[in-house]
N, C-alpha and C positions, 0 to 999 in steps of 0.2 A: 503492499500498500504506499501511497504517497500521504504525508502527514506535515500540515504546518503546525508548528508550536510557537504561539506567541506569548513573551515573556519565558522563554524557554532557557535562559541563563541564570534563572532566579532559584531560590531555594528548593522548590519541588521539580522545576525542569530540569536542573541538573542532574537529577536521579531518575527521571522518565525518559529523556531522550536516549541514554544507553540503553534501556530495556527495549524500546521501540527500535533500536538498531539493531541489536541482538536478534531480534524477530525477524530481520529481514526488511523491516520498513526503510522507505527513503523519506529523510526528515529535512525539512526547512525550518530553521529556527530564527525567528525575529525577535530581536530585544531591542531597547534602547541602549545596554550595556553589552554589546557583542564580545567584547575583551574578557569578558566572564566567561564565555565559552571556548575558552582556549584548549580546555581539557578535552574538547569533542574531537580534538585533532587525530587523537588515535583510534577514532571512529571511521577516519578515511572519507571516501566519496559518499558514504550513507547519509552524512549530516552535513547540511550547509548552513552557516551562520551569517545573518544579514542583520545591519542595523535598521530599525524601524521603532517608530513612535505608536503605540497604541491609539492614541488620542487624535492623531491624523488620519483621516478616513483615506484620503489618495495614498499613503504609506501602505495602509493594511490592504487596501484594494489592489495595489501592484503586486506586493507578495503572493497575495492568494490567487490572484489572474495568472501570474506566470508560473506558480507551481501546481495549480490545477490538483488541488489535493483531494483524496477520497475522505480526509478526517481534517478537521479544524480545531484544534485546543487552545483555550485562552487561558492563560495563567497569569496574565498583566492586571495586576491591581495593587492597591495599597492596603495593607492589612493593618487596622487602627482606626481611631477617629479625632487623630490630631490634626489633620490637614485643613487648610481654609476650604470653606465649601465649595467654591467655585472650583477649586484644583481637585478636590474629592468627586466632585459632579463629573468633570471633565475625563478623570481618569478610570473610575469606577463605573460611572453610569453611561457615558458617551463612548467611552473606550470598548466596552463591553458591545454596545449597539454598533458600533464600527464592525466588529467582528461578525455580529449577526448578518447584518446588512451585506458585508462583502460575500458571506456563505451564501446568502439567498441568490445575490447577483451571479455569482460563480456556478451555482449549482453544487455545492458541496453535499455529499450524501447524508453526512452526519458530523454536527458539532458539538463539542464537549466543553463545558466550562467549569469554573470552579466559584460555588456559593460557598456557604459557610455554616456551622452550627449556630452562628451569631444570629441568624434569622429568627431563632426560637425566642430569644431572650432569656430572662432569669428563670430559672428551675422552679420557683416556687410559683410560677403560674401552672403548672403541671403536677404538683404534690410529688411524692415519691414514685413516681411512675416513669418508665421510658417513653420518650417522644418520639413519635412516628413523622413520616414525610406528609401525612395528612392532617397534621395539628396545626392549629391556627398559629401565626407568626406574631410574636410580642416584642421582637428585636425594635430598640428604639434609638439604638446609638447612631452616628453617621455611617458608621461601616455596615451595620446590619440592616439599616433602611436601604442604602446602596444595593446591598445584596438582594432583598425582598424586591428591589424594582427589577434588578437582573432576572429574577424567577418569573416576574410578570412578564417581561418584555420576551424572554424566552418562550413562553405560553404563547403569547400574543403572536409572535411570528408563526410559531408551528401552527397555530390555528387558522390564519389567514393565509399561508402561502404552502402549507403542508409540509414543513421542514421538520425534520428530526434532530431536536436540539436536546440535549441530557446535561442536567446538573450535577456535580457532586458536592455535597456539605461535608467538608473536612472539619472534624474535631479539631481538638488542641494539637496540631502538627509540633511535632517534637523533634529536634536534632542539635549536634553541637553547634552548628553554624546559623542557628536563628536569631534574628535580631530584631524583628517587629512583632507586633501582637501580642498575644498572651505568651510571655516569656518567663514569667516566674516558676513555673514547673521545669523550665529548662534551666535557669540558673539555680535551681536547687539540686541540679546534677552536674553542670558543668563548673559552677565557683568552686565547690569542694573538690572536684577533681583537679582544679588549679592551685588547690592549698590555700584559697581565700576563703574568708568567713561570710556569711549569708544571713540575712534577716528578712523575715516576712512578717505582716501585720498578724495573720490569723493562721493557727494551726489546722482549723476545719475547713479552710477553703478549698472547695472542690473543683477538681479538673477531669478532664477525659482526653487523655494524650493519646495520640497515635504516631507512631516513628514515620519520619518522612520516607524512608524506603517503602513502607506499607501503603502509604496514600499513593506513592508513585505507581505502584504495583496495580492499585485499583484504577487510576486513571488509564494504565496500559491496558487492563482488561476490558474496560468499558470501551475503549475505542477500537478495540478488535471487533465489536459486534456493530453491525449496520444499524439496526434497530431494535434498541432495548425494549423492555416492556413498559418500562415507567420513564416520566420524564425528570423525576428528582431522586437522589440515593443519598442517604445518611451514611457515613463512612463508619460512625461509630469509634469505638477504642476502649480504655481501660478506665474505668471510674475509680477515682482514688484521691484521698486528700492531701496536702502538702505535708502534713503529718506523717500520713503514711509512707509518702514518697520520701521524706526524710529518713525514716529508718530503712527503708530499702537501700537508700545511698549509705547509710552508715555500715550495711550489712557487708559492703565492698570496700567503705573507707571510713573504718572505726573512729578515725580522729576528725571525721568532718565536723566543722563548726557550723550547724545551722541552728538557727534560733527563731522564735516567734515572739512576737510583743503579747498575744493574748491567745487563748486555748481556744476559745469559742467567739462566734460572731462573724465568720466567715461563710459558712454553710448557707445562711440565708440571703447573702448578697452574691452568691456564686451563679454565674450563667448555667446554660444546659449542660448537665453532666450525665443526666440518664437518657442513653439514645439507644433506639431500637433500628437495629441495622441490618434485620433480617431479610429484608428485600434485597440488599446488596449480597448478601452471602448464599442466600438460596439462588439467585440468579447467576452469579458470577463465581462461586466457590471459593470466595476469598478467606484466608485463613491468616491471622496475624500472629507473629511470634510473641511469646509470653512476654509481658513487658518488662519482666525482671531482667530477662536477656537483653533486651533494648537498653536498658539504663545501663548495665555492665558494658555494652557496646559504645555507648554515649561517653563513657568514664575513659574507656579505652582509646577511643578517637582523641578526646582533649589530651590525654597522657602521652599520646604519639606525636601531637603537635609539639608537646614540650620535651620531647626525648626521653621520656621516662618508659620504663619498662611495662607491658601490658598486665592488668591483675588477671588471674585465673578466676574462673567461675567454680561453682561447686557442683 
């Protein structure tokens, strides 16, 4: 297959593109920071990296029309709600619409995009039950509302033009190089691995991490199908409190200096952390590695960067 990945040199794209190339796909990666795709050079002619800005329709259209892809995957967005409103709208909303419109005009058979668990809003709206894709969206942050509109726009395009557009709602994507969005659960692993102390407000703050390698695999599997059964899929992940994660980290790093200002008060402030991903599991057969193993992987990734020997798991 021919695949265009927009935002392909970013956090998820750097893991996804090698998976696509390994299965024999021809990949065109468009990113505003093409230099970050230098590692793709080892993949040879299967991957071409171009500079392009998702907010500029002409640039998106040029890449898509020339590549004539069977799949278009959009991973270009700003995770977080700290942008000026106009900038956020231009990147997260107009940028996504540019991808949908280019896919429509070029007749792309299947478009896949990243939504977010943020659309669901705080867990308190659902009580202690897992949230499904059919539940109402309560997200009210800048990022969440942008993603809610993305999902509406995808449905509108699909209904008006008969397009196949599939959204994936990643949970708290986790990896040693994550810099933006929800990063407290990342810092709970990476800072002790660097020998640094770290402090968080609440021990009982809840997260649902999924390792970046796993979410890349999800995008790869969904892109392999021409017409999935559903328009949106929850990724799911591992429901865990920061306190529980800290104890997991101390199991590998007994001297880890992880502190909490308060034991309680975080759970009720937490976003969606109970997620039903049975739709994704049943249709695509995804199986995530045990999260404890992923925590050790992240610790050893950080240690490798520092020239330290890996820690052996039990």
